[in-house]
Gaussian input, Z-matrix of N, CA and C with variables (Angstrom, degrees):
# hf/3-21g

backbone

0 1
 N
 C     1     B1
 C     2     B2     1     A1
 N     3     B3     2     A2     1     D1
 C     4     B4     3     A3     2     D2
 C     5     B5     4     A4     3     D3
 N     6     B6     5     A5     4     D4
 C     7     B7     6     A6     5     D5
 C     8     B8     7     A7     6     D6
 N     9     B9     8     A8     7     D7
 C    10    B10     9     A9     8     D8
 C    11    B11    10    A10     9     D9
 N    12    B12    11    A11    10    D10
 C    13    B13    12    A12    11    D11
 C    14    B14    13    A13    12    D12
 N    15    B15    14    A14    13    D13
 C    16    B16    15    A15    14    D14
 C    17    B17    16    A16    15    D15
 N    18    B18    17    A17    16    D16
 C    19    B19    18    A18    17    D17
 C    20    B20    19    A19    18    D18
 N    21    B21    20    A20    19    D19
 C    22    B22    21    A21    20    D20
 C    23    B23    22    A22    21    D21
 N    24    B24    23    A23    22    D22
 C    25    B25    24    A24    23    D23
 C    26    B26    25    A25    24    D24
 N    27    B27    26    A26    25    D25
 C    28    B28    27    A27    26    D26
 C    29    B29    28    A28    27    D27
 N    30    B30    29    A29    28    D28
 C    31    B31    30    A30    29    D29
 C    32    B32    31    A31    30    D30
 N    33    B33    32    A32    31    D31
 C    34    B34    33    A33    32    D32
 C    35    B35    34    A34    33    D33
 N    36    B36    35    A35    34    D34
 C    37    B37    36    A36    35    D35
 C    38    B38    37    A37    36    D36
 N    39    B39    38    A38    37    D37
 C    40    B40    39    A39    38    D38
 C    41    B41    40    A40    39    D39
 N    42    B42    41    A41    40    D40
 C    43    B43    42    A42    41    D41
 C    44    B44    43    A43    42    D42
 N    45    B45    44    A44    43    D43
 C    46    B46    45    A45    44    D44
 C    47    B47    46    A46    45    D45
 N    48    B48    47    A47    46    D46
 C    49    B49    48    A48    47    D47
 C    50    B50    49    A49    48    D48
 N    51    B51    50    A50    49    D49
 C    52    B52    51    A51    50    D50
 C    53    B53    52    A52    51    D51
 N    54    B54    53    A53    52    D52
 C    55    B55    54    A54    53    D53
 C    56    B56    55    A55    54    D54
 N    57    B57    56    A56    55    D55
 C    58    B58    57    A57    56    D56
 C    59    B59    58    A58    57    D57
 N    60    B60    59    A59    58    D58
 C    61    B61    60    A60    59    D59
 C    62    B62    61    A61    60    D60
 N    63    B63    62    A62    61    D61
 C    64    B64    63    A63    62    D62
 C    65    B65    64    A64    63    D63
 N    66    B66    65    A65    64    D64
 C    67    B67    66    A66    65    D65
 C    68    B68    67    A67    66    D66
 N    69    B69    68    A68    67    D67
 C    70    B70    69    A69    68    D68
 C    71    B71    70    A70    69    D69
 N    72    B72    71    A71    70    D70
 C    73    B73    72    A72    71    D71
 C    74    B74    73    A73    72    D72
 N    75    B75    74    A74    73    D73
 C    76    B76    75    A75    74    D74
 C    77    B77    76    A76    75    D75
 N    78    B78    77    A77    76    D76
 C    79    B79    78    A78    77    D77
 C    80    B80    79    A79    78    D78
 N    81    B81    80    A80    79    D79
 C    82    B82    81    A81    80    D80
 C    83    B83    82    A82    81    D81
 N    84    B84    83    A83    82    D82
 C    85    B85    84    A84    83    D83
 C    86    B86    85    A85    84    D84
 N    87    B87    86    A86    85    D85
 C    88    B88    87    A87    86    D86
 C    89    B89    88    A88    87    D87
 N    90    B90    89    A89    88    D88
 C    91    B91    90    A90    89    D89
 C    92    B92    91    A91    90    D90
 N    93    B93    92    A92    91    D91
 C    94    B94    93    A93    92    D92
 C    95    B95    94    A94    93    D93
 N    96    B96    95    A95    94    D94
 C    97    B97    96    A96    95    D95
 C    98    B98    97    A97    96    D96
 N    99    B99    98    A98    97    D97
 C   100   B100    99    A99    98    D98
 C   101   B101   100   A100    99    D99
 N   102   B102   101   A101   100   D100
 C   103   B103   102   A102   101   D101
 C   104   B104   103   A103   102   D102
 N   105   B105   104   A104   103   D103
 C   106   B106   105   A105   104   D104
 C   107   B107   106   A106   105   D105
 N   108   B108   107   A107   106   D106
 C   109   B109   108   A108   107   D107
 C   110   B110   109   A109   108   D108
 N   111   B111   110   A110   109   D109
 C   112   B112   111   A111   110   D110
 C   113   B113   112   A112   111   D111
 N   114   B114   113   A113   112   D112
 C   115   B115   114   A114   113   D113
 C   116   B116   115   A115   114   D114
 N   117   B117   116   A116   115   D115
 C   118   B118   117   A117   116   D116
 C   119   B119   118   A118   117   D117
 N   120   B120   119   A119   118   D118
 C   121   B121   120   A120   119   D119
 C   122   B122   121   A121   120   D120
 N   123   B123   122   A122   121   D121
 C   124   B124   123   A123   122   D122
 C   125   B125   124   A124   123   D123
 N   126   B126   125   A125   124   D124
 C   127   B127   126   A126   125   D125
 C   128   B128   127   A127   126   D126
 N   129   B129   128   A128   127   D127
 C   130   B130   129   A129   128   D128
 C   131   B131   130   A130   129   D129
 N   132   B132   131   A131   130   D130
 C   133   B133   132   A132   131   D131
 C   134   B134   133   A133   132   D132
 N   135   B135   134   A134   133   D133
 C   136   B136   135   A135   134   D134
 C   137   B137   136   A136   135   D135
 N   138   B138   137   A137   136   D136
 C   139   B139   138   A138   137   D137
 C   140   B140   139   A139   138   D138
 N   141   B141   140   A140   139   D139
 C   142   B142   141   A141   140   D140
 C   143   B143   142   A142   141   D141
 N   144   B144   143   A143   142   D142
 C   145   B145   144   A144   143   D143
 C   146   B146   145   A145   144   D144
 N   147   B147   146   A146   145   D145
 C   148   B148   147   A147   146   D146
 C   149   B149   148   A148   147   D147
 N   150   B150   149   A149   148   D148
 C   151   B151   150   A150   149   D149
 C   152   B152   151   A151   150   D150
 N   153   B153   152   A152   151   D151
 C   154   B154   153   A153   152   D152
 C   155   B155   154   A154   153   D153
 N   156   B156   155   A155   154   D154
 C   157   B157   156   A156   155   D155
 C   158   B158   157   A157   156   D156
 N   159   B159   158   A158   157   D157
 C   160   B160   159   A159   158   D158
 C   161   B161   160   A160   159   D159
 N   162   B162   161   A161   160   D160
 C   163   B163   162   A162   161   D161
 C   164   B164   163   A163   162   D162
 N   165   B165   164   A164   163   D163
 C   166   B166   165   A165   164   D164
 C   167   B167   166   A166   165   D165
 N   168   B168   167   A167   166   D166
 C   169   B169   168   A168   167   D167
 C   170   B170   169   A169   168   D168
 N   171   B171   170   A170   169   D169
 C   172   B172   171   A171   170   D170
 C   173   B173   172   A172   171   D171
 N   174   B174   173   A173   172   D172
 C   175   B175   174   A174   173   D173
 C   176   B176   175   A175   174   D174
 N   177   B177   176   A176   175   D175
 C   178   B178   177   A177   176   D176
 C   179   B179   178   A178   177   D177
 N   180   B180   179   A179   178   D178
 C   181   B181   180   A180   179   D179
 C   182   B182   181   A181   180   D180
 N   183   B183   182   A182   181   D181
 C   184   B184   183   A183   182   D182
 C   185   B185   184   A184   183   D183
 N   186   B186   185   A185   184   D184
 C   187   B187   186   A186   185   D185
 C   188   B188   187   A187   186   D186
 N   189   B189   188   A188   187   D187
 C   190   B190   189   A189   188   D188
 C   191   B191   190   A190   189   D189
 N   192   B192   191   A191   190   D190
 C   193   B193   192   A192   191   D191
 C   194   B194   193   A193   192   D192
 N   195   B195   194   A194   193   D193
 C   196   B196   195   A195   194   D194
 C   197   B197   196   A196   195   D195
 N   198   B198   197   A197   196   D196
 C   199   B199   198   A198   197   D197
 C   200   B200   199   A199   198   D198
 N   201   B201   200   A200   199   D199
 C   202   B202   201   A201   200   D200
 C   203   B203   202   A202   201   D201
 N   204   B204   203   A203   202   D202
 C   205   B205   204   A204   203   D203
 C   206   B206   205   A205   204   D204
 N   207   B207   206   A206   205   D205
 C   208   B208   207   A207   206   D206
 C   209   B209   208   A208   207   D207
 N   210   B210   209   A209   208   D208
 C   211   B211   210   A210   209   D209
 C   212   B212   211   A211   210   D210
 N   213   B213   212   A212   211   D211
 C   214   B214   213   A213   212   D212
 C   215   B215   214   A214   213   D213
 N   216   B216   215   A215   214   D214
 C   217   B217   216   A216   215   D215
 C   218   B218   217   A217   216   D216
 N   219   B219   218   A218   217   D217
 C   220   B220   219   A219   218   D218
 C   221   B221   220   A220   219   D219
 N   222   B222   221   A221   220   D220
 C   223   B223   222   A222   221   D221
 C   224   B224   223   A223   222   D222
 N   225   B225   224   A224   223   D223
 C   226   B226   225   A225   224   D224
 C   227   B227   226   A226   225   D225
 N   228   B228   227   A227   226   D226
 C   229   B229   228   A228   227   D227
 C   230   B230   229   A229   228   D228
 N   231   B231   230   A230   229   D229
 C   232   B232   231   A231   230   D230
 C   233   B233   232   A232   231   D231
 N   234   B234   233   A233   232   D232
 C   235   B235   234   A234   233   D233
 C   236   B236   235   A235   234   D234
 N   237   B237   236   A236   235   D235
 C   238   B238   237   A237   236   D236
 C   239   B239   238   A238   237   D237
 N   240   B240   239   A239   238   D238
 C   241   B241   240   A240   239   D239
 C   242   B242   241   A241   240   D240
 N   243   B243   242   A242   241   D241
 C   244   B244   243   A243   242   D242
 C   245   B245   244   A244   243   D243
 N   246   B246   245   A245   244   D244
 C   247   B247   246   A246   245   D245
 C   248   B248   247   A247   246   D246
 N   249   B249   248   A248   247   D247
 C   250   B250   249   A249   248   D248
 C   251   B251   250   A250   249   D249
 N   252   B252   251   A251   250   D250
 C   253   B253   252   A252   251   D251
 C   254   B254   253   A253   252   D252
 N   255   B255   254   A254   253   D253
 C   256   B256   255   A255   254   D254
 C   257   B257   256   A256   255   D255
 N   258   B258   257   A257   256   D256
 C   259   B259   258   A258   257   D257
 C   260   B260   259   A259   258   D258
 N   261   B261   260   A260   259   D259
 C   262   B262   261   A261   260   D260
 C   263   B263   262   A262   261   D261
 N   264   B264   263   A263   262   D262
 C   265   B265   264   A264   263   D263
 C   266   B266   265   A265   264   D264
 N   267   B267   266   A266   265   D265
 C   268   B268   267   A267   266   D266
 C   269   B269   268   A268   267   D267
 N   270   B270   269   A269   268   D268
 C   271   B271   270   A270   269   D269
 C   272   B272   271   A271   270   D270
 N   273   B273   272   A272   271   D271
 C   274   B274   273   A273   272   D272
 C   275   B275   274   A274   273   D273
 N   276   B276   275   A275   274   D274
 C   277   B277   276   A276   275   D275
 C   278   B278   277   A277   276   D276
 N   279   B279   278   A278   277   D277
 C   280   B280   279   A279   278   D278
 C   281   B281   280   A280   279   D279
 N   282   B282   281   A281   280   D280
 C   283   B283   282   A282   281   D281
 C   284   B284   283   A283   282   D282

   B1=1.4484
   B2=1.5200
   B3=1.3082
   B4=1.4575
   B5=1.5229
   B6=1.2998
   B7=1.4600
   B8=1.5228
   B9=1.3183
   B10=1.4630
   B11=1.5265
   B12=1.3233
   B13=1.4611
   B14=1.5279
   B15=1.3281
   B16=1.4628
   B17=1.5240
   B18=1.3346
   B19=1.4578
   B20=1.5243
   B21=1.3337
   B22=1.4616
   B23=1.5186
   B24=1.3070
   B25=1.4557
   B26=1.5285
   B27=1.3363
   B28=1.4680
   B29=1.5324
   B30=1.3322
   B31=1.4714
   B32=1.5228
   B33=1.3317
   B34=1.4660
   B35=1.5241
   B36=1.3281
   B37=1.4634
   B38=1.5249
   B39=1.3264
   B40=1.4717
   B41=1.5246
   B42=1.3294
   B43=1.4667
   B44=1.5251
   B45=1.3277
   B46=1.4635
   B47=1.5288
   B48=1.3285
   B49=1.4706
   B50=1.5247
   B51=1.3276
   B52=1.4656
   B53=1.5296
   B54=1.3231
   B55=1.4655
   B56=1.5248
   B57=1.3511
   B58=1.4635
   B59=1.5298
   B60=1.3258
   B61=1.4585
   B62=1.5152
   B63=1.3380
   B64=1.4665
   B65=1.5275
   B66=1.3181
   B67=1.4555
   B68=1.5254
   B69=1.3190
   B70=1.4619
   B71=1.5247
   B72=1.3242
   B73=1.4652
   B74=1.5250
   B75=1.3258
   B76=1.4699
   B77=1.5238
   B78=1.3323
   B79=1.4659
   B80=1.5229
   B81=1.3154
   B82=1.4670
   B83=1.5209
   B84=1.3277
   B85=1.4596
   B86=1.5262
   B87=1.3336
   B88=1.4602
   B89=1.5201
   B90=1.3275
   B91=1.4641
   B92=1.5289
   B93=1.3095
   B94=1.4575
   B95=1.5224
   B96=1.3344
   B97=1.4647
   B98=1.5192
   B99=1.3280
   B100=1.4628
   B101=1.5285
   B102=1.3121
   B103=1.4702
   B104=1.5279
   B105=1.3134
   B106=1.4617
   B107=1.5239
   B108=1.3364
   B109=1.4604
   B110=1.5260
   B111=1.3408
   B112=1.4595
   B113=1.5267
   B114=1.3422
   B115=1.4619
   B116=1.5231
   B117=1.3143
   B118=1.4592
   B119=1.5260
   B120=1.3268
   B121=1.4644
   B122=1.5292
   B123=1.3216
   B124=1.4693
   B125=1.5166
   B126=1.3285
   B127=1.4666
   B128=1.5229
   B129=1.3271
   B130=1.4588
   B131=1.5228
   B132=1.3176
   B133=1.4652
   B134=1.5280
   B135=1.3234
   B136=1.4545
   B137=1.5177
   B138=1.3116
   B139=1.4626
   B140=1.5265
   B141=1.3268
   B142=1.4678
   B143=1.5307
   B144=1.3188
   B145=1.4626
   B146=1.5245
   B147=1.3199
   B148=1.4504
   B149=1.5228
   B150=1.3177
   B151=1.4581
   B152=1.5161
   B153=1.3136
   B154=1.4585
   B155=1.5157
   B156=1.3197
   B157=1.4547
   B158=1.5153
   B159=1.3207
   B160=1.4609
   B161=1.5250
   B162=1.3206
   B163=1.4592
   B164=1.5254
   B165=1.3308
   B166=1.4622
   B167=1.5188
   B168=1.3229
   B169=1.4629
   B170=1.5137
   B171=1.3320
   B172=1.4663
   B173=1.5278
   B174=1.3234
   B175=1.4652
   B176=1.5257
   B177=1.3257
   B178=1.4623
   B179=1.5290
   B180=1.3359
   B181=1.4587
   B182=1.5217
   B183=1.3299
   B184=1.4593
   B185=1.5233
   B186=1.3261
   B187=1.4624
   B188=1.5269
   B189=1.3306
   B190=1.4649
   B191=1.5241
   B192=1.3365
   B193=1.4619
   B194=1.5178
   B195=1.3305
   B196=1.4617
   B197=1.5234
   B198=1.3212
   B199=1.4599
   B200=1.5174
   B201=1.3252
   B202=1.4614
   B203=1.5180
   B204=1.3157
   B205=1.4595
   B206=1.5103
   B207=1.3219
   B208=1.4641
   B209=1.5219
   B210=1.3192
   B211=1.4674
   B212=1.5236
   B213=1.3021
   B214=1.4637
   B215=1.5224
   B216=1.3365
   B217=1.4726
   B218=1.5221
   B219=1.3190
   B220=1.4575
   B221=1.5250
   B222=1.3235
   B223=1.4611
   B224=1.5219
   B225=1.3296
   B226=1.4608
   B227=1.5187
   B228=1.3262
   B229=1.4592
   B230=1.5245
   B231=1.3279
   B232=1.4648
   B233=1.5199
   B234=1.3262
   B235=1.4561
   B236=1.5216
   B237=1.3207
   B238=1.4598
   B239=1.5209
   B240=1.3281
   B241=1.4575
   B242=1.5374
   B243=1.3116
   B244=1.4674
   B245=1.5206
   B246=1.3197
   B247=1.4659
   B248=1.5306
   B249=1.3225
   B250=1.4652
   B251=1.5249
   B252=1.3249
   B253=1.4713
   B254=1.5181
   B255=1.3293
   B256=1.4571
   B257=1.5254
   B258=1.3189
   B259=1.4613
   B260=1.5244
   B261=1.3148
   B262=1.4632
   B263=1.5281
   B264=1.3206
   B265=1.4676
   B266=1.5249
   B267=1.3213
   B268=1.4656
   B269=1.5174
   B270=1.3138
   B271=1.4636
   B272=1.5188
   B273=1.3119
   B274=1.4572
   B275=1.5181
   B276=1.3289
   B277=1.4635
   B278=1.5202
   B279=1.3376
   B280=1.4600
   B281=1.5218
   B282=1.3293
   B283=1.4731
   B284=1.5000
   A1=108.12
   A2=116.45
   A3=120.64
   A4=113.18
   A5=117.71
   A6=120.68
   A7=109.45
   A8=115.94
   A9=118.58
   A10=113.49
   A11=117.80
   A12=120.08
   A13=110.09
   A14=115.42
   A15=121.97
   A16=107.38
   A17=117.01
   A18=120.40
   A19=109.81
   A20=114.96
   A21=121.40
   A22=108.48
   A23=115.29
   A24=122.06
   A25=109.16
   A26=119.05
   A27=121.02
   A28=113.61
   A29=117.71
   A30=120.06
   A31=110.43
   A32=116.50
   A33=121.03
   A34=109.89
   A35=117.03
   A36=121.19
   A37=110.46
   A38=116.85
   A39=120.39
   A40=111.11
   A41=116.21
   A42=120.54
   A43=110.66
   A44=116.98
   A45=120.99
   A46=110.96
   A47=116.59
   A48=120.42
   A49=109.70
   A50=117.14
   A51=120.66
   A52=111.70
   A53=116.56
   A54=121.05
   A55=113.02
   A56=116.92
   A57=121.04
   A58=114.51
   A59=116.81
   A60=119.89
   A61=115.28
   A62=117.51
   A63=121.36
   A64=109.97
   A65=115.33
   A66=121.84
   A67=111.17
   A68=116.00
   A69=121.03
   A70=111.28
   A71=117.43
   A72=121.80
   A73=112.14
   A74=117.99
   A75=120.63
   A76=110.29
   A77=117.33
   A78=121.29
   A79=112.26
   A80=117.34
   A81=121.15
   A82=110.56
   A83=116.86
   A84=122.13
   A85=113.87
   A86=118.16
   A87=119.92
   A88=110.97
   A89=116.28
   A90=121.20
   A91=107.87
   A92=116.62
   A93=122.07
   A94=111.91
   A95=118.16
   A96=120.99
   A97=112.72
   A98=117.69
   A99=120.72
   A100=111.94
   A101=117.05
   A102=121.01
   A103=110.81
   A104=115.37
   A105=122.90
   A106=105.78
   A107=116.93
   A108=122.02
   A109=111.11
   A110=116.51
   A111=121.38
   A112=109.03
   A113=115.44
   A114=120.54
   A115=109.51
   A116=116.33
   A117=122.98
   A118=108.19
   A119=116.24
   A120=121.41
   A121=112.20
   A122=117.62
   A123=120.33
   A124=112.43
   A125=117.17
   A126=122.70
   A127=109.00
   A128=115.14
   A129=121.13
   A130=106.71
   A131=116.17
   A132=121.09
   A133=113.30
   A134=117.56
   A135=120.44
   A136=112.90
   A137=116.73
   A138=123.13
   A139=107.21
   A140=117.97
   A141=120.14
   A142=112.20
   A143=116.05
   A144=121.56
   A145=108.60
   A146=115.02
   A147=120.72
   A148=110.37
   A149=114.47
   A150=122.34
   A151=107.53
   A152=116.06
   A153=120.04
   A154=110.09
   A155=114.30
   A156=122.50
   A157=104.43
   A158=117.03
   A159=120.64
   A160=110.43
   A161=114.46
   A162=122.50
   A163=110.54
   A164=114.49
   A165=122.42
   A166=105.11
   A167=116.23
   A168=120.11
   A169=109.87
   A170=116.94
   A171=120.30
   A172=111.64
   A173=117.46
   A174=120.77
   A175=110.21
   A176=114.72
   A177=122.18
   A178=108.90
   A179=116.05
   A180=122.12
   A181=111.03
   A182=114.89
   A183=122.96
   A184=106.30
   A185=116.57
   A186=120.35
   A187=109.48
   A188=116.31
   A189=122.93
   A190=106.92
   A191=116.08
   A192=119.71
   A193=111.09
   A194=115.22
   A195=122.91
   A196=107.55
   A197=115.22
   A198=120.62
   A199=107.70
   A200=115.56
   A201=122.58
   A202=107.65
   A203=116.31
   A204=120.10
   A205=110.48
   A206=116.41
   A207=121.51
   A208=113.04
   A209=117.87
   A210=121.53
   A211=111.66
   A212=115.54
   A213=123.08
   A214=105.97
   A215=116.31
   A216=121.94
   A217=108.68
   A218=116.10
   A219=122.44
   A220=109.04
   A221=115.62
   A222=122.29
   A223=110.71
   A224=116.18
   A225=121.30
   A226=108.79
   A227=115.85
   A228=121.48
   A229=107.45
   A230=115.35
   A231=119.93
   A232=109.44
   A233=116.17
   A234=121.20
   A235=107.87
   A236=116.14
   A237=120.03
   A238=111.89
   A239=114.92
   A240=120.45
   A241=108.59
   A242=117.39
   A243=121.08
   A244=112.66
   A245=117.79
   A246=121.34
   A247=110.66
   A248=117.10
   A249=121.28
   A250=111.33
   A251=117.12
   A252=120.31
   A253=110.58
   A254=116.64
   A255=121.57
   A256=110.87
   A257=117.58
   A258=121.89
   A259=110.71
   A260=117.12
   A261=121.74
   A262=110.36
   A263=116.61
   A264=121.05
   A265=110.92
   A266=117.48
   A267=120.73
   A268=112.01
   A269=117.65
   A270=121.33
   A271=110.75
   A272=117.48
   A273=119.63
   A274=112.81
   A275=118.45
   A276=120.51
   A277=110.72
   A278=117.36
   A279=122.08
   A280=112.31
   A281=118.19
   A282=119.59
   A283=112.86
   D1=128.62
   D2=-177.45
   D3=-82.44
   D4=-14.84
   D5=179.12
   D6=-93.57
   D7=154.07
   D8=-176.09
   D9=-109.68
   D10=-6.68
   D11=-175.12
   D12=-138.28
   D13=136.73
   D14=174.24
   D15=-101.59
   D16=132.74
   D17=177.03
   D18=-138.13
   D19=158.37
   D20=176.55
   D21=-159.92
   D22=158.69
   D23=179.09
   D24=-80.04
   D25=127.82
   D26=-179.70
   D27=-57.52
   D28=-38.04
   D29=178.09
   D30=-66.97
   D31=-38.70
   D32=177.38
   D33=-65.81
   D34=-35.78
   D35=177.37
   D36=-62.39
   D37=-45.71
   D38=178.40
   D39=-60.51
   D40=-42.74
   D41=178.70
   D42=-64.62
   D43=-37.29
   D44=179.63
   D45=-67.10
   D46=-39.78
   D47=177.04
   D48=-62.66
   D49=-43.01
   D50=179.06
   D51=-64.10
   D52=-41.86
   D53=-175.48
   D54=-79.89
   D55=-43.52
   D56=-171.65
   D57=-114.64
   D58=-9.35
   D59=178.08
   D60=78.59
   D61=11.51
   D62=179.30
   D63=-138.04
   D64=150.16
   D65=-179.86
   D66=-85.48
   D67=146.45
   D68=174.05
   D69=-63.56
   D70=-20.09
   D71=179.80
   D72=-62.35
   D73=-20.79
   D74=176.94
   D75=-58.10
   D76=-28.28
   D77=-178.93
   D78=-57.81
   D79=-27.14
   D80=178.90
   D81=-63.00
   D82=-32.70
   D83=-175.37
   D84=-98.63
   D85=0.89
   D86=179.82
   D87=-65.88
   D88=148.34
   D89=174.25
   D90=-84.67
   D91=88.61
   D92=-177.64
   D93=-68.52
   D94=-21.49
   D95=-179.32
   D96=-69.56
   D97=-26.13
   D98=179.07
   D99=-110.45
   D100=13.36
   D101=-178.70
   D102=-71.94
   D103=142.06
   D104=171.77
   D105=-93.17
   D106=111.98
   D107=-170.41
   D108=-119.98
   D109=143.09
   D110=176.45
   D111=-149.61
   D112=158.20
   D113=176.84
   D114=-81.08
   D115=138.66
   D116=179.12
   D117=-88.13
   D118=104.17
   D119=-177.51
   D120=-103.13
   D121=14.33
   D122=-178.06
   D123=-66.81
   D124=-32.10
   D125=-178.62
   D126=-143.64
   D127=170.64
   D128=170.86
   D129=-95.62
   D130=116.10
   D131=-175.67
   D132=-100.94
   D133=-6.56
   D134=-177.89
   D135=95.56
   D136=-15.26
   D137=174.10
   D138=-155.97
   D139=156.12
   D140=-176.41
   D141=-65.07
   D142=109.19
   D143=178.65
   D144=-93.42
   D145=138.98
   D146=178.85
   D147=-121.24
   D148=157.93
   D149=175.02
   D150=-124.83
   D151=155.04
   D152=178.28
   D153=-151.05
   D154=152.53
   D155=167.39
   D156=-110.06
   D157=120.79
   D158=-173.49
   D159=-142.14
   D160=150.57
   D161=-175.62
   D162=-96.40
   D163=141.77
   D164=168.13
   D165=-137.39
   D166=114.18
   D167=-175.57
   D168=66.02
   D169=-123.96
   D170=179.22
   D171=-107.21
   D172=18.95
   D173=-177.70
   D174=-121.27
   D175=144.47
   D176=177.13
   D177=-102.54
   D178=134.69
   D179=-178.92
   D180=-122.73
   D181=151.86
   D182=168.47
   D183=-99.14
   D184=133.63
   D185=179.96
   D186=-136.96
   D187=137.06
   D188=173.36
   D189=-109.95
   D190=137.75
   D191=-174.60
   D192=-158.17
   D193=167.17
   D194=170.32
   D195=-130.09
   D196=143.25
   D197=173.47
   D198=-95.29
   D199=126.71
   D200=178.87
   D201=-126.20
   D202=95.42
   D203=-177.32
   D204=61.62
   D205=-121.72
   D206=-179.68
   D207=-86.17
   D208=-0.70
   D209=-176.95
   D210=-108.79
   D211=144.15
   D212=170.27
   D213=-109.99
   D214=111.74
   D215=-177.98
   D216=-93.95
   D217=120.66
   D218=-177.44
   D219=-85.94
   D220=130.07
   D221=-178.62
   D222=-100.98
   D223=-44.10
   D224=-177.73
   D225=-153.39
   D226=149.10
   D227=177.82
   D228=-149.47
   D229=134.07
   D230=179.78
   D231=-152.84
   D232=165.40
   D233=173.03
   D234=-67.87
   D235=146.92
   D236=-179.49
   D237=-75.25
   D238=156.29
   D239=172.56
   D240=-92.77
   D241=175.19
   D242=-176.44
   D243=-61.71
   D244=-37.95
   D245=179.14
   D246=-62.52
   D247=-42.58
   D248=179.74
   D249=-68.61
   D250=-38.42
   D251=176.44
   D252=-60.83
   D253=-42.82
   D254=179.43
   D255=-65.31
   D256=-42.50
   D257=177.39
   D258=-58.45
   D259=-46.82
   D260=-179.75
   D261=-62.74
   D262=-47.59
   D263=-178.93
   D264=-62.63
   D265=-45.13
   D266=-179.03
   D267=-66.12
   D268=-35.12
   D269=179.45
   D270=-64.96
   D271=-43.93
   D272=-176.84
   D273=-84.76
   D274=-24.42
   D275=174.40
   D276=-70.89
   D277=-29.78
   D278=-177.98
   D279=-78.39
   D280=-16.19
   D281=-176.53
   D282=-90.64

């Protein structure tokens, strides 16, 4: 990971806990070195938004974020669905 700091908006964190049942703070503990990352081209967000599938402990998470200089700003974080788990497994099994 080229950024050295993870940040997120506290109000956005509360909303994420309500919506997805997990805190954005989990992003601090994600294994970014083994994350499957791609740019989110579904919309124009005003800055390059990225998505990743990343592991923390024995769980795989989906995370949306933007890199701003030395900071990685977390937008959303949730547990992965079965399709995302399969994508992650197939990507690393193929390498």
